[in-house]
C-alpha positions in Angstrom: 30.7 4.7 -12.4 27.6 4.5 -14.5 26.1 1.0 -14.3 23.7 -0.3 -16.9 22.1 -3.7 -17.0 23.6 -5.9 -19.7 20.3 -6.5 -21.4 19.1 -2.9 -21.4 18.8 -0.8 -24.5 20.9 2.3 -25.1 18.0 4.5 -24.2 17.2 2.8 -20.9 18.4 4.7 -17.9 19.5 3.1 -14.6 16.3 4.3 -13.0 14.0 3.0 -15.7 15.7 -0.4 -15.6 15.3 -0.7 -11.8 13.0 -3.7 -10.9 11.0 -2.3 -8.0 8.8 -5.4 -7.7 12.0 -7.5 -7.2 13.2 -5.1 -4.5 9.9 -5.3 -2.7 9.8 -9.1 -2.8 13.3 -9.3 -1.4 12.5 -6.7 1.3 9.3 -8.6 2.4 11.2 -11.8 2.9 14.6 -10.7 4.2 14.2 -7.3 5.8 15.1 -7.0 9.5 11.9 -6.9 11.7 12.1 -4.4 14.5 10.1 -4.4 17.7 7.5 -1.7 17.3 5.6 -2.4 20.5 6.8 0.9 22.1 6.0 3.0 19.1 2.8 4.8 18.2 0.3 3.4 15.8 -1.5 5.5 13.2 -4.0 5.0 10.4 -2.2 5.2 7.0 -4.0 7.4 4.5 -1.7 7.6 1.5 1.9 7.6 0.2 2.8 11.1 -1.1 6.3 10.3 -2.3 9.3 8.2 -1.4 9.9 10.0 1.9 6.5 11.4 2.9 3.2 9.8 3.8 -0.1 11.0 5.1 -1.7 9.6 8.3 -4.6 10.3 10.6 -3.1 12.1 13.6 -5.2 13.2 16.6 -8.3 13.6 14.5 -6.7 15.4 11.6 -5.1 14.4 8.3 -1.3 15.2 8.5 1.8 14.7 6.4 4.7 12.8 8.0 8.2 13.4 6.7 10.7 10.6 7.1 13.4 11.7 9.5 17.1 11.8 8.3 16.5 10.6 4.7 15.8 12.3 1.4 14.5 10.6 -1.8 14.5 12.2 -5.3 11.5 14.4 -6.1 8.4 13.3 -8.1 6.4 16.6 -8.4 8.5 19.4 -7.0 7.3 22.9 -7.9 10.8 23.9 -9.1 12.8 20.7 -9.4 10.1 18.7 -11.1 10.6 15.0 -11.4 14.1 13.6 -10.6 15.6 10.3 -11.6 14.7 7.5 -9.1 11.9 9.7 -7.6 9.1 7.7 -9.1 10.8 4.4 -8.3 11.2 5.4 -4.6 7.5 6.3 -4.5 6.5 3.1 -6.1 8.7 1.2 -3.7 6.9 2.8 -0.8 3.5 2.2 -2.3 4.2 -1.5 -2.9 5.8 -2.0 0.5 2.7 -0.4 2.2 0.1 -2.0 0.0 -2.5 -3.6 2.2 -1.2 -1.9 5.3 -3.9 -0.1 7.2 -1.6 1.3 9.8 2.0 2.4 10.3 4.1 2.6 13.5 6.0 5.9 14.1 9.0 6.3 16.4 9.3 10.0 17.2 12.6 11.7 18.1 13.0 14.8 20.3 11.2 17.3 18.1 7.9 16.2 16.5 7.7 18.8 13.8 9.9 20.6 11.3 9.8 24.3 10.4 7.0 23.6 7.9 4.9 22.1 10.7 5.1 18.6 9.2 5.3 15.7 11.5 8.7 14.0 11.6 9.4 10.4 12.5 10.9 7.0 11.9 8.3 4.9 10.1 7.8 1.1 10.4 5.3 -1.3 8.9 3.0 -3.3 11.2 5.5 -6.3 11.1 8.4 -4.0 12.0 10.1 -3.2 8.7 11.9 0.2 8.9 11.0 2.2 5.8 14.0 4.4 6.1 16.4 1.5 6.4 15.0 -0.2 3.3 15.1 3.0 1.2 18.7 3.5 2.1 19.7 -0.1 1.7 18.2 -0.3 -1.8 19.8 2.9 -3.0 16.6 4.9 -3.2 17.4 7.6 -0.6 20.4 9.5 0.9 21.0 10.4 4.5 20.1 14.1 4.8 18.6 16.9 6.9 20.6 16.0 10.0 19.5 18.6 12.5 19.9 18.4 16.3 18.2 17.1 18.3 16.7 14.6 15.9 19.7 12.4 15.3 18.9 9.2 17.1 19.4 6.8 14.2 21.9 8.8 12.1 24.8 6.3 12.5 22.5 3.3 11.7 21.3 5.1 8.6 24.8 6.1 7.5 25.9 2.4 7.7 23.0 1.5 5.4 23.9 4.2 2.9 27.6 3.1 2.9 26.6 -0.4 1.8 24.4 1.0 -1.0 27.3 3.2 -2.1 29.7 0.3 -2.1 27.4 -1.7 -4.3 26.7 1.3 -6.5 23.0 0.7 -6.7 20.1 3.0 -7.3 21.0 6.7 -6.8 24.6 5.7 -6.3 24.8 4.0 -9.8 25.5 7.3 -11.5 28.5 9.4 -10.5 27.9 12.9 -9.2 24.1 12.5 -9.3 23.9 12.6 -5.5 25.3 15.9 -4.0 25.4 17.4 -0.5 22.4 19.6 -1.6 20.3 16.9 -3.1 20.3 15.5 -6.6 21.8 16.8 -9.8 19.5 16.0 -12.7 21.8 17.5 -15.3 24.7 15.4 -14.1 22.5 12.3 -14.3 21.4 13.1 -17.9 24.9 13.9 -19.0 26.2 10.6 -17.6 23.5 8.6 -19.3 24.1 10.4 -22.6 27.8 9.8 -22.5 27.6 6.2 -21.2 29.1 3.5 -23.5 26.7 1.1 -25.1 25.6 -1.7 -22.7 27.8 -4.7 -22.7 26.0 -8.0 -23.5 27.6 -11.1 -22.1 29.3 -13.2 -24.7 27.5 -16.5 -25.3 30.9 -18.1 -25.5 31.6 -17.2 -21.8 34.4 -19.3 -20.2 33.1 -22.6 -19.1 34.2 -25.5 -16.9 32.9 -29.0 -17.7 30.2 -27.5 -19.9 29.0 -25.1 -17.2 28.8 -21.3 -17.7 31.0 -19.4 -15.2 28.3 -16.9 -14.3 27.8 -17.5 -10.6 28.6 -14.3 -8.7 30.4 -14.5 -5.3 29.8 -11.4 -3.2 31.0 -10.4 0.2 28.4 -8.3 2.0 28.9 -5.5 4.6 29.0 -8.0 7.4 31.8 -10.0 5.7 29.5 -12.9 4.8 30.4 -14.7 1.6 27.2 -15.3 -0.5 26.9 -16.6 -4.1 24.1 -15.6 -6.5 22.8 -17.7 -9.3 21.5 -16.3 -12.6 17.8 -15.6 -12.3 17.8 -15.0 -8.6 16.5 -11.7 -7.2 19.1 -8.9 -7.3 21.5 -11.0 -9.4 22.0 -8.2 -11.9 22.6 -5.7 -9.1 25.2 -7.9 -7.4 28.8 -6.9 -7.7 31.0 -10.0 -8.0 34.2 -10.3 -6.1 34.7 -13.7 -7.7 33.0 -15.7 -10.4 32.3 -19.4 -10.3 31.3 -22.1 -12.8 29.4 -24.3 -10.4 27.7 -24.1 -7.0 30.1 -26.7 -5.7 33.1 -24.5 -6.7 31.6 -21.5 -4.9 30.9 -23.5 -1.7 34.4 -24.9 -1.8 35.6 -21.3 -1.7 33.6 -20.6 1.4 30.5 -19.0 -0.1 26.9 -19.9 0.8 23.9 -19.7 -1.5 21.7 -16.6 -1.4 18.3 -17.2 0.1 16.4 -15.6 -2.9 
């Protein structure tokens, strides 16, 4: 299940070829905006990694661990840096760039056994950071402990979509495990992957048009077609290919917004 971008070199891993800027741009324009009026607002100090930030909390500087999700490590004392860890951290930093505050929705217990704060984190305009990490294949649902399970079903649905699309951490078979991430499995898969396939310039055509329009059916059953050059085109799995926009629309597909 190893997926490599068609234009990547043999030495480029799926993590290295991930376009974080493109993911951020898509998130900022199309992410669901939640009502944060009932949540608590805190001063954001820094992004520590993909699933941890630091805030000003009751007069002290405190780490906040994102509830129910786990991103690959960036500087773990024993695990070191794991594939997609730096990308998850960069995604968070870019998404929170210019944000002075975050909104936190707490569950039943406020802290874990390490005394870190736990919460569901949102931007000021209501973007769920956990949702976007999972939707973009940069985190797995993990550390599900009662009583803090309020959003576990929602998060699992986001994860299922990313798994179906085989994006991010799900693009390499056996990299994600029940215990975390298997760096050796990732390296072995990349090492043994076949050379990237570059699309033939003589691709099938219809009336002089390249048949490279991807028709995708998303998790909600919506039929959407993606044109070459659009955001996330390379990551989109095609159920059908079309030569023209008219052909795609005749089949019941609508154009992607970005």
